[in-house]
KEKE-3310 file (N, C-alpha, C; in steps of 0.2 Angstrom, whole numbers, plus 5000, padded with zeros to 4 digits):
npx = (5004:5003:5010:5006:5011:5001:4994:5004:5005:4992:4992:5002:4996:4984:4990:4997:4986:4979:4988:4988:4975:4974:4984:4978:4967:4972:4978:4967:4960:4970:4971:4958:4957:4965:4959:4951:4935:4919:4911:4910:4905:4905:4903:4904:4909:4912:4922:4923:4933:4929:4935:4942:4931:4920:4922:4921:4918:4901:4894:4900:4894:4884:4890:4894:4906:4909:4902:4900:4903:4912:4915:4911:4901:4897:4891:4894:4890:4896:4895:4904:4910:4919:4929:4939:4951:4961:4957:4959:4952:4938:4923:4911:4896:4889:4882:4878:4879:4882:4884:4886:4892:4891:4893:4889:4890:4888:4882:4870:4865:4855:4848:4834:4827:4821:4820:4815:4819:4831:4847:4850:4859:4857:4850:4857:4864:4875:4875:4867:4866:4866:4863:4869:4867:4873:4868:4872:4868:4872:4867:4872:4873:4881:4893:4908:4926:4938:4955:4963:4978:4983:4991:5001:4998:4987:4982:4976:4979:4971:4965:4954:4940:4926:4910:4897:4879:4873:4862:4860:4856:4851:4851:4850:4850:4845:4845:4840:4845:4836:4823:4823:4818:4819:4823:4822:4830:4830:4840:4836:4833:4846:4852:4867:4882:4896:4913:4924:4940:4950:4960:4964:4963:4960:4957:4957:4951:4944:4936:4925:4924:4930:4939:4939:4948:4952:4954:4946:4945:4933:4922:4907:4900:4904:4898:4883:4881:4873:4864:4851:4838:4829:4812:4805:4799:4812:4820:4833:4843:4856:4866:4879:4886:4895:4888:4887:4877:4866:4871:4883:4894:4895:4906:4914:4913:4908:4916:4912:4921:4929:4939:4937:4938:4938:4932:4927:4916:4919:4912:4914:4909:4903:4914:4928)
npy = (4994:5011:5024:5041:5058:5065:5056:5053:5065:5067:5056:5061:5073:5067:5060:5070:5077:5067:5064:5077:5078:5067:5072:5083:5078:5071:5081:5088:5079:5078:5091:5093:5087:5095:5108:5119:5116:5123:5121:5112:5097:5088:5073:5067:5054:5051:5049:5054:5060:5064:5078:5084:5091:5087:5073:5058:5047:5040:5044:5056:5066:5071:5078:5088:5088:5084:5078:5064:5056:5045:5043:5046:5047:5052:5062:5073:5086:5096:5111:5118:5133:5138:5152:5158:5158:5149:5140:5141:5148:5145:5148:5141:5131:5121:5106:5096:5081:5074:5060:5056:5045:5033:5019:5010:4995:4991:5000:5011:5028:5036:5034:5034:5034:5045:5063:5079:5092:5099:5107:5096:5092:5081:5072:5062:5055:5043:5026:5013:4995:4991:4995:5008:5021:5034:5047:5059:5072:5082:5093:5102:5118:5128:5141:5144:5146:5141:5137:5131:5122:5122:5111:5102:5089:5074:5076:5088:5098:5106:5119:5125:5134:5137:5144:5139:5135:5126:5113:5106:5091:5078:5061:5051:5035:5022:5006:4999:4985:4981:4983:4980:4988:5000:5017:5033:5049:5066:5077:5093:5102:5113:5128:5133:5143:5139:5135:5129:5121:5115:5103:5095:5084:5083:5071:5069:5059:5058:5068:5072:5066:5062:5059:5064:5067:5070:5080:5088:5101:5104:5115:5116:5124:5138:5151:5158:5150:5143:5141:5133:5130:5115:5110:5100:5083:5071:5078:5088:5103:5109:5115:5123:5134:5143:5143:5145:5147:5140:5127:5119:5113:5119:5127:5132:5137:5124:5118:5111:5100:5092:5081:5078:5065:5062:5054:5054:5056:5066:5077:5085:5099:5108:5121:5132)
npz = (5000:4996:5004:5006:5007:5012:5020:5030:5036:5041:5051:5060:5064:5071:5081:5088:5093:5100:5110:5116:5121:5131:5140:5144:5150:5161:5168:5172:5180:5191:5195:5200:5212:5219:5219:5229:5237:5236:5247:5262:5270:5285:5294:5310:5321:5339:5353:5370:5383:5399:5410:5425:5437:5430:5428:5438:5452:5454:5466:5469:5464:5472:5482:5476:5470:5457:5441:5441:5430:5418:5404:5387:5372:5355:5342:5328:5317:5304:5294:5283:5275:5262:5260:5253:5239:5240:5249:5262:5272:5283:5288:5299:5303:5316:5323:5337:5347:5363:5374:5391:5403:5417:5429:5443:5451:5464:5473:5479:5481:5487:5501:5505:5493:5488:5485:5490:5493:5485:5483:5497:5510:5519:5512:5506:5515:5519:5511:5502:5498:5481:5464:5452:5440:5429:5418:5407:5396:5382:5370:5357:5348:5336:5330:5321:5317:5305:5301:5287:5284:5269:5257:5245:5246:5249:5262:5273:5286:5300:5310:5323:5331:5341:5346:5356:5360:5373:5377:5392:5401:5412:5419:5434:5440:5451:5459:5473:5482:5492:5488:5474:5464:5451:5453:5446:5444:5440:5431:5428:5412:5407:5400:5393:5388:5378:5373:5361:5356:5343:5333:5318:5303:5286:5274:5258:5245:5234:5221:5228:5240:5256:5272:5290:5304:5321:5336:5350:5362:5374:5383:5389:5397:5399:5401:5409:5420:5434:5450:5459:5471:5471:5473:5469:5467:5467:5457:5450:5449:5438:5444:5444:5448:5460:5476:5492:5501:5497:5497:5508:5501:5489:5485:5474:5457:5445:5432:5417:5407:5393:5383:5366:5354:5337:5322:5305:5290:5276:5264:5249:5241:5227:5219:5219)
capx = (5000:5007:5009:5006:5013:4995:4993:5009:5003:4986:4994:5005:4991:4980:4995:4998:4979:4977:4992:4986:4969:4976:4987:4973:4962:4976:4979:4960:4959:4974:4969:4951:4958:4969:4955:4947:4928:4915:4907:4912:4901:4908:4899:4909:4908:4917:4923:4925:4935:4928:4940:4940:4925:4915:4923:4922:4913:4894:4892:4903:4890:4880:4893:4896:4913:4909:4895:4900:4903:4919:4916:4906:4900:4893:4891:4894:4889:4899:4894:4910:4910:4926:4928:4945:4952:4966:4953:4961:4947:4932:4918:4906:4890:4889:4877:4881:4876:4886:4881:4891:4889:4895:4889:4891:4886:4887:4880:4864:4867:4850:4845:4827:4824:4817:4822:4810:4822:4838:4852:4849:4864:4855:4846:4861:4868:4876:4873:4864:4868:4862:4867:4867:4869:4872:4868:4872:4867:4874:4865:4875:4873:4886:4897:4915:4930:4943:4960:4966:4985:4983:4997:5001:4997:4980:4980:4975:4978:4967:4964:4947:4937:4919:4906:4891:4874:4872:4857:4862:4851:4853:4847:4853:4845:4847:4841:4842:4844:4831:4817:4824:4815:4823:4821:4825:4830:4831:4843:4832:4837:4850:4855:4874:4886:4902:4918:4928:4946:4953:4964:4962:4966:4955:4960:4953:4953:4941:4934:4919:4924:4936:4938:4941:4951:4954:4953:4944:4944:4926:4919:4900:4896:4908:4894:4877:4881:4867:4862:4844:4834:4823:4807:4801:4802:4817:4822:4839:4846:4863:4870:4886:4888:4896:4883:4887:4870:4862:4874:4890:4898:4895:4911:4917:4910:4910:4917:4911:4926:4931:4942:4933:4942:4933:4933:4921:4916:4919:4910:4917:4903:4905:4921:4930)
capy = (5000:5017:5029:5047:5063:5067:5051:5054:5071:5065:5052:5065:5077:5063:5058:5075:5079:5062:5066:5083:5076:5063:5076:5087:5074:5069:5087:5090:5075:5080:5098:5093:5086:5101:5114:5120:5115:5129:5119:5105:5094:5083:5070:5063:5050:5053:5047:5059:5059:5070:5080:5086:5095:5083:5066:5055:5042:5043:5047:5062:5072:5073:5083:5094:5088:5083:5075:5057:5052:5044:5042:5049:5045:5057:5063:5080:5088:5102:5114:5123:5137:5140:5159:5161:5154:5144:5135:5141:5151:5141:5149:5135:5130:5115:5104:5090:5077:5069:5056:5055:5040:5029:5015:5006:4988:4989:5005:5016:5033:5040:5028:5034:5033:5051:5069:5084:5098:5098:5103:5094:5088:5075:5067:5057:5053:5036:5023:5006:4991:4991:4997:5015:5023:5041:5049:5067:5073:5088:5095:5109:5121:5133:5144:5145:5148:5136:5138:5125:5122:5119:5109:5099:5082:5072:5077:5095:5099:5112:5121:5128:5136:5138:5146:5135:5135:5119:5111:5100:5088:5071:5056:5047:5029:5018:5001:4996:4978:4979:4983:4978:4993:5006:5024:5038:5056:5070:5084:5097:5105:5119:5131:5136:5145:5136:5136:5123:5123:5109:5103:5089:5083:5081:5067:5070:5054:5059:5075:5074:5062:5061:5058:5069:5064:5076:5081:5095:5102:5108:5118:5118:5129:5144:5156:5157:5146:5145:5136:5134:5125:5112:5108:5095:5076:5068:5083:5092:5108:5107:5118:5123:5140:5143:5146:5141:5148:5134:5121:5121:5110:5123:5132:5135:5135:5118:5119:5105:5100:5086:5080:5074:5062:5060:5052:5054:5057:5073:5078:5091:5101:5114:5122:5139)
capz = (5000:4995:5009:5003:5012:5016:5025:5035:5039:5045:5056:5064:5068:5075:5087:5093:5096:5105:5116:5120:5125:5136:5145:5147:5155:5167:5172:5174:5186:5196:5198:5203:5219:5223:5219:5235:5236:5239:5253:5265:5275:5289:5299:5314:5327:5343:5360:5374:5390:5404:5414:5432:5438:5427:5429:5445:5454:5454:5472:5470:5461:5477:5486:5471:5468:5450:5439:5441:5423:5416:5397:5383:5365:5352:5334:5326:5310:5302:5288:5282:5269:5260:5258:5249:5233:5241:5253:5269:5277:5283:5294:5299:5308:5319:5328:5340:5353:5367:5380:5396:5407:5422:5432:5449:5452:5471:5478:5478:5484:5490:5505:5506:5487:5487:5487:5490:5493:5483:5487:5504:5512:5523:5508:5504:5521:5519:5505:5503:5493:5475:5458:5450:5433:5428:5411:5406:5389:5379:5364:5356:5342:5337:5325:5322:5311:5304:5296:5284:5281:5263:5254:5239:5247:5250:5269:5274:5293:5301:5317:5323:5337:5340:5351:5356:5364:5375:5381:5396:5406:5414:5423:5439:5441:5456:5461:5479:5483:5497:5484:5467:5459:5449:5454:5442:5446:5433:5430:5423:5407:5408:5394:5394:5382:5379:5368:5359:5352:5341:5327:5314:5297:5281:5269:5252:5241:5227:5220:5232:5246:5260:5279:5294:5310:5325:5343:5352:5370:5375:5389:5387:5402:5401:5403:5411:5426:5439:5455:5462:5475:5468:5478:5465:5470:5463:5452:5452:5444:5436:5450:5442:5450:5467:5481:5499:5504:5494:5500:5510:5497:5483:5486:5468:5451:5442:5424:5413:5402:5391:5377:5361:5349:5332:5315:5301:5283:5273:5258:5246:5236:5223:5218:5220)
cpx = (5004:5005:5010:5008:5007:4993:4997:5007:4997:4987:4997:5000:4986:4984:4995:4991:4977:4981:4990:4980:4970:4979:4982:4968:4966:4977:4972:4959:4963:4972:4962:4952:4961:4964:4951:4939:4925:4912:4910:4908:4904:4903:4904:4906:4913:4917:4926:4927:4934:4934:4938:4935:4919:4916:4924:4917:4906:4892:4895:4899:4885:4883:4896:4903:4914:4902:4895:4900:4910:4920:4910:4907:4896:4894:4891:4893:4891:4897:4899:4910:4917:4926:4934:4947:4957:4963:4956:4956:4940:4928:4913:4901:4891:4884:4879:4877:4881:4882:4887:4888:4894:4890:4892:4887:4885:4884:4874:4865:4862:4846:4837:4823:4820:4821:4817:4813:4829:4841:4849:4854:4863:4851:4850:4866:4869:4874:4870:4866:4863:4866:4864:4870:4868:4873:4868:4872:4869:4872:4868:4874:4877:4889:4904:4919:4936:4948:4963:4973:4986:4990:4996:4999:4989:4978:4981:4974:4974:4967:4958:4945:4930:4915:4899:4886:4873:4866:4859:4857:4854:4848:4851:4848:4849:4842:4843:4841:4838:4824:4817:4820:4819:4820:4825:4825:4833:4835:4839:4836:4840:4853:4862:4877:4893:4907:4921:4934:4949:4957:4962:4966:4961:4959:4955:4955:4950:4939:4929:4919:4930:4935:4941:4943:4953:4952:4951:4943:4937:4925:4912:4897:4901:4904:4887:4876:4876:4866:4856:4842:4829:4818:4803:4804:4806:4820:4828:4840:4853:4868:4877:4890:4889:4891:4883:4881:4865:4865:4882:4896:4899:4900:4915:4912:4912:4910:4917:4917:4928:4935:4938:4938:4937:4936:4927:4922:4916:4917:4911:4912:4905:4912:4922:4932)
cpy = (5006:5022:5036:5052:5065:5062:5052:5060:5070:5061:5056:5070:5073:5061:5064:5077:5074:5063:5072:5082:5072:5067:5080:5084:5072:5075:5089:5086:5077:5086:5098:5091:5091:5107:5114:5119:5122:5128:5113:5103:5088:5080:5065:5059:5051:5049:5053:5057:5065:5071:5082:5091:5091:5075:5064:5050:5045:5046:5054:5068:5075:5077:5088:5094:5087:5080:5068:5053:5051:5042:5045:5047:5050:5057:5071:5081:5095:5105:5120:5126:5139:5147:5162:5156:5148:5139:5135:5143:5147:5143:5143:5135:5123:5113:5097:5087:5073:5066:5054:5050:5037:5024:5012:5000:4986:4994:5009:5021:5037:5034:5028:5034:5040:5057:5074:5091:5097:5105:5102:5089:5081:5070:5061:5055:5045:5033:5016:5002:4991:4993:5004:5016:5031:5042:5056:5068:5081:5089:5102:5111:5127:5136:5145:5146:5142:5138:5132:5126:5119:5117:5105:5091:5081:5075:5085:5096:5105:5113:5125:5130:5137:5140:5142:5136:5128:5118:5105:5098:5081:5067:5052:5041:5025:5012:4998:4989:4976:4979:4980:4982:4999:5012:5029:5045:5060:5076:5088:5101:5112:5122:5135:5138:5142:5138:5129:5125:5116:5109:5096:5089:5081:5077:5067:5064:5054:5066:5077:5070:5062:5059:5064:5066:5070:5075:5088:5095:5106:5110:5120:5123:5135:5149:5154:5152:5148:5139:5138:5128:5122:5109:5102:5088:5073:5072:5087:5097:5106:5110:5119:5130:5140:5147:5143:5142:5143:5127:5122:5118:5114:5129:5135:5133:5128:5119:5112:5105:5093:5086:5076:5072:5060:5057:5052:5055:5064:5073:5085:5093:5107:5115:5130:5141)
cpz = (5000:5000:5007:5009:5016:5022:5031:5039:5044:5051:5062:5068:5073:5082:5091:5096:5101:5111:5120:5124:5131:5142:5148:5152:5162:5172:5175:5181:5192:5199:5201:5210:5223:5223:5225:5233:5238:5245:5255:5271:5279:5294:5303:5319:5332:5350:5364:5381:5394:5408:5421:5432:5435:5428:5436:5446:5455:5460:5473:5468:5467:5482:5482:5469:5460:5448:5438:5435:5422:5409:5393:5376:5362:5345:5333:5319:5309:5295:5287:5275:5268:5257:5254:5243:5234:5246:5260:5274:5277:5289:5293:5304:5310:5323:5331:5346:5357:5373:5384:5401:5412:5425:5438:5451:5460:5476:5475:5483:5488:5494:5505:5499:5485:5489:5486:5490:5491:5481:5495:5506:5516:5519:5506:5509:5521:5512:5507:5497:5487:5469:5456:5443:5433:5421:5411:5399:5387:5372:5362:5349:5342:5330:5326:5316:5311:5299:5294:5282:5275:5260:5248:5240:5248:5257:5270:5282:5294:5309:5317:5330:5336:5346:5351:5361:5366:5379:5385:5401:5407:5418:5428:5440:5446:5457:5467:5479:5487:5493:5477:5462:5458:5450:5450:5445:5441:5435:5425:5418:5409:5402:5396:5387:5383:5373:5366:5355:5350:5335:5324:5308:5292:5276:5263:5247:5234:5227:5226:5239:5250:5268:5283:5301:5314:5332:5345:5360:5370:5382:5388:5391:5404:5404:5405:5417:5431:5444:5458:5466:5471:5473:5474:5467:5464:5457:5454:5447:5443:5441:5449:5444:5458:5471:5487:5503:5502:5497:5502:5506:5490:5484:5480:5462:5448:5434:5421:5407:5400:5384:5372:5355:5343:5325:5311:5294:5281:5266:5255:5240:5233:5222:5218:5212)
residu = (MET:LYS:ILE:THR:LYS:PHE:THR:VAL:LEU:PHE:LEU:ILE:VAL:CYS:PHE:LEU:PHE:GLY:THR:SER:THR:VAL:GLU:SER:GLN:VAL:LYS:THR:LYS:THR:SER:SER:LEU:LYS:ARG:PRO:PRO:GLY:PHE:LEU:ILE:GLU:PHE:ASN:LEU:SER:TYR:SER:GLN:PRO:LEU:PRO:ASN:MET:MET:GLY:ASP:ILE:GLY:GLU:GLN:PHE:ASN:PHE:LYS:ASN:TYR:GLY:VAL:ASN:LYS:GLY:PHE:GLY:SER:GLN:LEU:TYR:PHE:LYS:LEU:VAL:THR:ASP:LYS:LYS:GLY:LYS:MET:ARG:PRO:PHE:LEU:THR:ILE:GLY:TYR:ASP:LEU:PHE:LEU:ASN:SER:ASN:LYS:THR:THR:ALA:TYR:ILE:PRO:ASN:ASN:ILE:THR:THR:HIS:TRP:PRO:ASN:ASP:THR:ALA:VAL:THR:GLY:THR:VAL:ALA:GLY:THR:SER:LYS:MET:TYR:LEU:HIS:ASP:PHE:SER:PHE:GLY:ALA:GLY:PHE:GLU:TYR:ALA:PHE:VAL:ASN:LYS:THR:THR:TRP:THR:PRO:TYR:ALA:ASN:PHE:ASP:PHE:THR:MET:ASN:MET:LEU:PHE:GLY:THR:TYR:LYS:GLN:THR:PRO:ASN:SER:THR:GLY:LEU:GLU:VAL:ALA:TYR:THR:TYR:LYS:ASN:ALA:THR:ARG:LEU:GLY:ILE:GLY:VAL:GLY:PHE:GLY:VAL:ASN:GLY:ARG:PHE:THR:LYS:SER:PHE:GLY:ILE:SER:ILE:GLY:ALA:LYS:TRP:ARG:MET:PRO:ASN:LEU:LEU:LEU:LYS:ASP:SER:LYS:LEU:SER:GLN:GLU:VAL:ASN:LYS:PHE:TYR:LEU:ASN:ASP:LYS:GLU:ASP:THR:SER:LEU:SER:LYS:ASN:LEU:THR:LYS:ASP:ARG:ASN:LEU:MET:TYR:LEU:GLN:PHE:TYR:VAL:GLY:ALA:ALA:PHE:TYR:LEU:GLY:LYS:LYS)
# end
């Protein structure tokens, strides 16, 4: 078969065009992972370690030493808006829930199974054989700011802080061996303002999906602390503000603090 100059020229043009197209596709794919998203959504699952003033034995809540919990589990949702072309500035909104708990298999701490005026130092004089459980809930809503240390790798470290409104409430339950019946005591809902400071890293594996790993220090009751007398049967207030006129044991404010460790999914939406 005779090969003409036109045929050779045609093959050369096709080769150059095809090479250019492939290179263009590779560059587009690579740059799509590096290009900042317009919006980032994270859903995290967490384990939390309570700190002093919050962590302790269940019985210590009744002398206002702490809140008698020793571990916590939760989840958080973040909505992060990327506001600059490099993807470093991320104001965000967040909503979260944490459950803190503890248990004791040998002791019940309210001998008469009833309180009518709390704080009442004589209501928990002594203990009886039985079991007890403590649950403390924290629903939070907040806003914050995050700075991302953008680089040329898949992993992007970041640091952030937020201000939150926290809805705190709880339940103490005990089952004395003498009756075998479980009795529940309620910590009434308390609204507090708090803060959080943390750091973490995003791993972006595709254009729209990645993971988030990090840790955060939280203090959900920085502001609006309060202590009150409860005259309802088996109901308590959070009582986190110093007030020795209410109880001789309320000699200082009780700051709820915990370390939160989380891992979750990250979804990258839009583009800058």
